[in-house]
N, C-alpha and C positions, 0 to 999 in steps of 0.2 A: 389276443385282441389289440394290445398296445402296439405290437409289431405292425399290424395292418394300418394303424393310424399314422405311422411315421411316413413322411413325404419321401418319395423316391429321390427327389432332388437332394434332400438332406442326406439320405443314405449314400448317394453318389459322392457328395462333397466330403462326407466323413471318411468314406473308404479311400478317396484320393488323398485326404490329409493323413490317413494312417499309413499309406504306402511309403516305404523308405525312399527318400529322395536324396541324392548325393548333392550336397550344397558345398560350394567352395568356402574355404575358411575365411572368416571375416577379416578384412585388412585393418590393421591398426592405423588410426588417423595420424598422419605425419605432423610434426611440429609446425611446419609451414602451413599446412592446411588448417590446423587448429588455431594458431596464433597469428597467422599471416595478416588477415583482415584487421585485427586489433593493432598490430605493429604499424601497418600502413596508415591506419586512421590517426594514430598518435603522431607519426612522422608528418602526416598531412596538416594536422592542426598546428604543430610547431612551425612548419614552413609558412602557413598562412599568416600567423601572427608576426613572424620575423619579417615577412614581406611587407606587412601593413605598418608595423611599428618600428622596425629596425632591430638589429641584434641587441642594442643597448637602450632601446626606447627613443632613439634619436629622431624618429619620424613622428613622434606624438605632436599634434598641432597645438599651437598656443590657444589660450582661451579667447573666444571672440567677444565682441561687445555685449551681446545678449547674455552670455554666460558670466561675464564679469559683473554686469548689472544684477543678475540673479544672485550671485555670490554676495554682493554688497547688501542687497535686500535681506538676505537670510541672516547676515551678521547683525544688521540693524534690528530685525524682528526679535532675535534672540536676546539682544541687549535690552530692548524695550520690555520684554517679558520679565527679565531678571530684575528690572527696576520697578516693576509694578508692586503696589501694595496689595496684600492679600490677607484674608482672614483665616488664620490657622485652624481655629475651632470649626469654622464652616467646612474647611477641607476635610478635617477628621470626621465630621458628621456625615459628609457626603461619601467619604471612603476613597482613599487613594487608589485602591485596587479596582475601583469600578470603572467600566469603560466610559470614556468621555462623550457627552452629548455633542453632536456636530453642529446643530443649528440652535445657537443661543440667541435670545432676543437682545435688543439693545439695552433693556433694563438689566439683563443678566450679564452684560459685558461684551456681547457680540464675538467677533472673530478673535480679538485680543484675549478675552477671558477663556475662550476655547483653546487658544494656543498655550496659555499659561497652565491650564488644567492638564492638557496633553503633555506639556513639558514635564510636569511633575509625575504624571503617569508613566512616562518613558523612563524617567530618572529613578523613581522610587520602586517601580514594580517590574517593568520589562527588562531593564538592563542596569543592575546595580554593579558599578565598576569597582571591584576590589583588587584589581591587578597590582596597584601600587603598594598593597600591603604584603605582597609576596617578595621574598628574596629570590635571587637568581637560583639558589640551591632548591628552594621550594618549587619554583616553576619547572625546573628540570626533573625533579622527582615525580611531580604530578604528571608531566608530559610522558615520561618513560612508562609509568603505570598505565596511563590511558592507552598509549599505542601498543603496549604489550597485550592488553586485553582486547584491543581492536583486532589484532592479529589472531588471538585465540578465537574470537567470535567469527572472524572471517573464515578461518580454517579449523573448525573444531575437531575434525577427524585426524589432524596431525598430532594431537596430544592425547591425553587420557580421555576415555569415553565418558565424559561428564555431560555433554550436551550444552547447547547454547543457553537455556535458562539457568543452569547451574553456574556456567561461566560468567554470565552477566551479573547474577546475584553475588557471586564471589568477588567479582570486580568492584561492585558497588560497596560491599562491606569492607573490602581492602582499602578503597578510597576514603571511606569514613574514618577508619582507624589511622591511616597515614595522615589525613588532614588534622586529626586530633593531636597526633605526635608533633606535627609541624607547628601547631598552635602552642604547644607546651614549650618547645625549644625556640620560639620566636621567629619562625620562618614562614608563617602564613596566618591568615585571618580565621575567624570562626566560620565553620561550614554548617549551614542549615540544610541538611539533606532533605528534610521534609518539604522545603520550599521548592527545590528543583524537580521534585516528582510532580509531573503534570497529571492531574487526576482525570481530566476530561477524556483522554484516549483510553484510560483504563476502564472507566464507566461505560464508554461506548463499546469497547471490545467485549466486556462482560455481558452487556445487554444483547449484542449481536450474536454471541455464542449461545446464549440462552434461547433466543428466537430461532436460530438455525437448528438447534437440537430438536426443538418441539415441532418445527415445520417438517423435519425429516422423519420423526418417529411417531407423530400423531396417528398417521394412517398409511398403511402400505398401499402403494399405487395412487397416493394423493398428489398434492400440489408439487411437492419436492420431486417425486418420481416423474411427474409429467414434465417438469422443467428440465430434468436431466434428459428425458427422451427427446425434448425439442432440440437439444444440442447434439444429439446422436446423428451419425451419418456413416454409411459404409465406406465412403471415400475419405481418406485421411486428410487431404488438404482442405476439403470442405468442412470437416469436423473442426479443424484448427481455425478456419475462417469464421465459423459460427461462434466459437469461443471468443475470438478477438472482437467480433461485432458486439456480442453481449457484454463483454467486459468494458469496452469503450463507452457504450451507451449507458450502462449501469453506473460506471464511475462518474460520468458527467452528471447524471441525475441524482445520485445518492452520495457516495463517497467511496474512494478506491479501497479503503480498508474493509468496508462493509462487503463489497463485491467479492474480493478474494477470500474473505472469511467464509462466505456462503458457498462459493463455487469451487474451492480447492478440492474438497472431497468429491464433488461431482465430477471434476475433470479426471481425478485418479480413478474413480469408479468406471468411467468410460474407457480409460486405458486398459483396465483389468478386463472389462467386458470384451474388448476387441483383441486381447492378448498382445498388446503393443510391447515390443521389445525395449523401446526407449520412449519414456513418457516426457522427457525433457522438452521437446518442441511444444507440446500441449501446455505444460506448466509455464513455459516462457510466453506462450500466446496469452495466457491469462494474466501473468504478472506484469509484463511489459506494457500491454495495452491498457491495463488498469491504471498504471502510472501516467501513461501518455493521455488517455482519455480524461483523466481527472483534471487536466490543465484547461479543459474547455470552460469550466464554470468556477465561480468563486466559492462554491460549496463542495468542489470535487475532492479536496484534500485539506488537511489541517493548515498547511502553510498559506494556502489561498485565503482561507477564512481569517487567518491572522493578518495577512497583508491588507485586506479590506478594512479591518478594524483599526490598524495602526497607521494607515495612509493619512497624510495631512489633508488632502482633498477628497471629496466624495467620489466614489467609484460605484456606479450602479451595476446591477446584474446584467442588463442588456449591453452596457458599455464594455464590461469585461468579456462577455461572450463574443461580441462583434470583433474585438481585437484578436481573440484567440482562434477564431474559426479557421483562418487561412494557415497560420503556422502549425497548429495542432493537427489539422487535416493532413498537411504535408508530412509531418513527423509520423503520423499513423500509417500513411501509405509507405513511407520509407521503411519503417519498422516491419510491417507485414511483408514487404517485398524481400527484405534481407532475411527474414525468418524462413520464407519459402526457399530462398536460394541456399542458405546455409544448411538447412536440414532437408534438402531436396530428396535425399535417399530415403528418409523416413516418411516424408509426406507424399512423395511421388514414387512409390516402389516400382522398380523396373525401368525407370526413365534413364536416358543416356546422356542428358545434358540440359542446359537451361532452355534451349529452343524447344525441346520436346516438352518440358514443363509448361512453357507458355502455350503450346498447342493443347495441352491437357486442360489448362485453366480457361482459355478463351474459345477453344474449338470443341471441347467436350470429348477429346480423344481419351482412350484407355489403353493401358499396358496390360499384358496377360496377367501380371500379378495383381493389378487393381481389379480386373474382372473376376479373378478367383476370390478376392476379398469380398466383393459385392455378392457373388453367388453364395458364399458361406454365410454372409450376414442375413440375406433373405431366407436362406434355408433354416437358419436358427430361429428366425422369427416365425416361420411356418410351423416348425416343431413346437415352439413354446405355446403357440395358439392351440395346436391340436391336443397337447397334453395338459392344457390348463384346466383345472377342475372347475373353477368359477370364472366365466368370462367377465371382462371389465364392464361395469355398468355406467361408465362415464363419470361425471362429477357427482360425488356424494355430498351430503349436507356438510360434512366436516371439511371437505375440500373447498366448498363455497364459503364457509366461515373463514378459512385460511385466506382466501382471495380477498375477502372484505377487509380483514385485518391488515394484510400486506398493502392493499390499496390505501387505507387510512395512514399506515406507516409511511408510505412514500409521499403522500400529500403533506403530512406533517413535516417531513424533511424539506419538501419543496417550498413551503410557505415560511420556512426559517425558524420553526420551533426548535428548542434545544434538542440536539441529536442524542445526547446521553439519556435524557429523561424519556424521550420517545422510544428509544431502543429497549430500555429496561422495562418500560410500561408494556411494550408489545410482548416481551418475553414473559412478564408476570401474568398477562391476560391468557397467553397460550398455556402457561403452566396450570392455571385454574381450570381452563377448558379440558386439558388433557387429564387432569386428576378426576374431574367430574365424569368424563367419558369412560375412563377406566373403572370407576366405581359403579356407575349406573348403566352403562351402555355395553361395554365389552363383556363377552362371556367369561366367566371365571374359569381359570385353568383347573382341570381335573388331575388330581395326584393319584395315579393308578400304577400299581406294580404288575409286571407280567412275568410268566414263567418262561422256560427255554423255548417252548413251542409257540409263544406269542399269545397265550390265553391270559385274560385278566384275572388277577388274584383278588380274593375278597379282602376287604380292609382288615388290618391286624387289630386284634383286641388286646387291651392291656388291663392287668388286674393289680390290685394292691396286695399288701401282706396278708389280708384276711380273705382273699379270694374274691373280693367284690370287683365287678367290672368298672373301670375308670372311664367316665364319659369324656370323649375328646373335646378339648377346648376349641373355642371359635378361632378361626384362622386370623392371625394378626394382619392388619392392613399394612401394605408396603407403601411408604410415603415417597413423595417426589424427592425429598432430601436423600433417600437411600438409593434412588435410581438415577433420574436424569441430572440432578444437580452435581452428581459425582462425575459426570461426563464433561463438565466445563473444563477447558484447558487452563487450569490455574498456572501451569508452567509458562504459558505464553504471557500471562500478566506479570509473572516474576521476571521474565526476560525484559520487558519494557521498563519495569521498575529499576532493575539493575543498570540498564542503559541510560535512563534519565539521570541517575546518580553519577555515573561515569562522565557523561557529557556535561552535566552541570558543574562538576568540579573542574573539568578541563577548561570550560569557558571562563571560570573565575580567574584563571591565570592570565588571561589577556593574550594568550598565544594565537588563537584564531584571528583576533582583531589585529594583532601585530603582523601576522602573515598577510592579511588582506591589505593593510596600509602599505606594506613593503612591496607586495606584488603589483598593486595598482599604480604606485608611483605618481607620475604626472597625469594619469588617466582618472584619478580619484574624483576630480571636480567636473569631469565630462565623461562619466562612465558609460552612458548609453548613447554617446555620439559616435558616429563612424569616424575612425576605425577602432576606437577604444572599446566599443561595445563587444567586439569579438573576443578581446582579451578578458573583459569583465565577466562574460557568461562562462568562460572557462574557469576563472577563479571561483565563481559561485558554485560551479559544478564540483570542483575539487573540495571546497569547504563543506558542501552539502554531504559529501561522502565521508569526510573525516569527522566533522563536528555535528552532522545532522542538519536538515534544512530548516526546521523550526527555529533553533537557536541562531542560525545565520540570518533569518529574517528579523529576529529581535535585535541582533547586532546592527543590521543595516538601518533599522528604524531609529535606533539611538544615535548612530553615527551620522546619518543623513535625515534629520527630522523633517526637512521640507522637500523630500524627493517628490518629483512630479508623478502624476498617474502613469505616464508612459514609462518612467523609470521602473515603477512597480510592475508594469506588465512584463518588462524584460526580466525582472527578478523572478516573478512567478513562473514564467515559462522555463527559464534555465534551472531553477531550483526543483521544478517538478520533473522535467526530462532527465535531470541528473540522477533521479531515483533508479534509472535503468543501468547506470554505469557499473555498479558493484552490488553485491548482495546486501550490504549494510546501507546502501543509498536510500532505501525506502522501507518504511514499516510494512508495506504490502509484500515486498519480497520475503521478509522474515516470516510473515504470516503464511504465505504459500509454502515455504520450506518446512515450517513447523507442522502445518496441517497435513501435508503430504507424508512427512515422516511418521506422523501419528498412525497412519493407516498402512505403514510399511514401505512407502515409496521414498527412497533417499537419493534419488537421482538429481534433485535440485540443490546443487551445492555451489559454493563460490568458485571452485575450480572449473565447473562446467558452465556457470553463468557468465563469467568474465569474457571468454573468447567471443561470444556473441554480443554481450551487453556493451562492451567498450566501443566497437565500431558503429553499432546501431545508435548508441547515444550520441556520439560525436557528430555523425553525419546528420542525424535528426536535429540536434541542437543548432548546428551552424546553418542548416537550410531554413529552419524555423526562425532563427534570429534574423537572418537576411530578409525574409519575407515580412517579419514584424517591423523591422526598421524601415522598410519601404512602404508598407501599408499598415497604418494604425489610426485609430480614431480617438485615442486619448491625447490630451494636449501635452506638449513638451514643456509646459510651464505650469506654475502653481496659481490657481485662481484665487485661493484664500490669501496668498502672499502678495497678490497684485501684479505678478509678473506678466500675466496675459494681457493686462491693460496697455502694455507698451507695444504690443504686436498688432 
């Protein structure tokens, strides 16, 4: 009976798939094919900066009158703030670590009091400079340890099979011990490891993991499965394009870390469903566009949120978006185009070149291999529908509840409520709903033993020493702590804790700040003016991959406290796009690699990421920087400092 139900099309496809086919041996990718684009991009960016600034920086222009006046105003404002009288007890009562209110009334002190409070906020909390308390020996030791573990994290497969969470945690503990030894021998200051651990990302990740687990497991065929099906497509390049579109929009609306955490497993599952030989193009589609798309809005990633809170002048949500639309759109198009070209053999099977790929995308052409994939896909769908015991009944009440909760969750994100509290509350609500559903709604599993012929055996009876039958005890309830909570990736949290300790200790040495000042040279006071802006974004990109983008933003806020809104737009764009350069450039990359490895897919590694990430990042960075320098709506002067009154 079941044989009659099987579609002839499915049988034909399966029989063709089972037939032996002589396939040519897969050619090993040459070094030039793999690393050629990256090497060309690096050579190109060096040539551009040499042409603009000169081999020794001899072409750096002198400061113009506007820049000199702005420099003078900044020095005067800083000195005026330092000379102000202030109430220490009132500052302590208010809290130094509390974000400074931007709009103070004249009775509260106005702009000057705002500047003084922000000056203390930056000095006491954001950037405590203790680099002068290190000896040269201490700085060298800390730098060696940091870069050693940076290499271990970048290439974990080169060493013992410990994994990135274990490496990061080991690095953090090593740094704590070494810092204590340096303190004892007088080569370094006290290291407050708890202070450098940023708790907000950890709370956010925990809440998102909890929410994701319950969305996926609450109901088979529910919201999570429907979301995965919406990204499915028989055509490889269309499936990749859907992933990129979803990742870009989602990262701009919510946050890039949230999107990759939710969809990493979905992407791997789609690759398994289609028996994809190489899942790297699809994982790159998710990770790179999550980083790029998050640059659209001020809530797209942690560094943008920090920039808006630390900027001296006000930056509104619409102002931020209007500045980023053109450069981020261009970067997204460049990234997608390069992904399709670089992985054309996987995304366009059977194609013979770029021109044929263009014909496939814009004219709807198909190669024989693509047609075979489509036929097999539709045949599998027909087969699954025919053998399905219970046809889908659409949206159940549980799916509708999930939609309501997710909608409320997104609205809370959009209106600016605390993302950590919102994500943890969403996970807690889903946990209560899942527990109630399992206790009162789901059928209880029957524990029945069967004999060799498949016949049910009667339940076993047990007797005590006197021959009296022992009544079976009531079945113990299985709690959420024993099931779902154990599926939270605590290793991922350990990975970030270890990285925070490593980065925090390295930043204490002042080495990143020293590198920035040395590299910028004469461009430091005109960092976002052409031609210095192209060197500035490259330095920010390098620092973001070495010392992480959030500490870089904190360093710039303390070094340039009166940076203009336009300056911060360039910092935001470069620090965000820099996340695609290497595996350690963005937390989103680490989350994708970790989540994919958890389900057995270990193709997303640093060695495979870099050949595509380097050229894509450099070209996207410079194209976007050029567009942002030509078309921007944020002022190149500080309103609160009074610079704009002169123009």
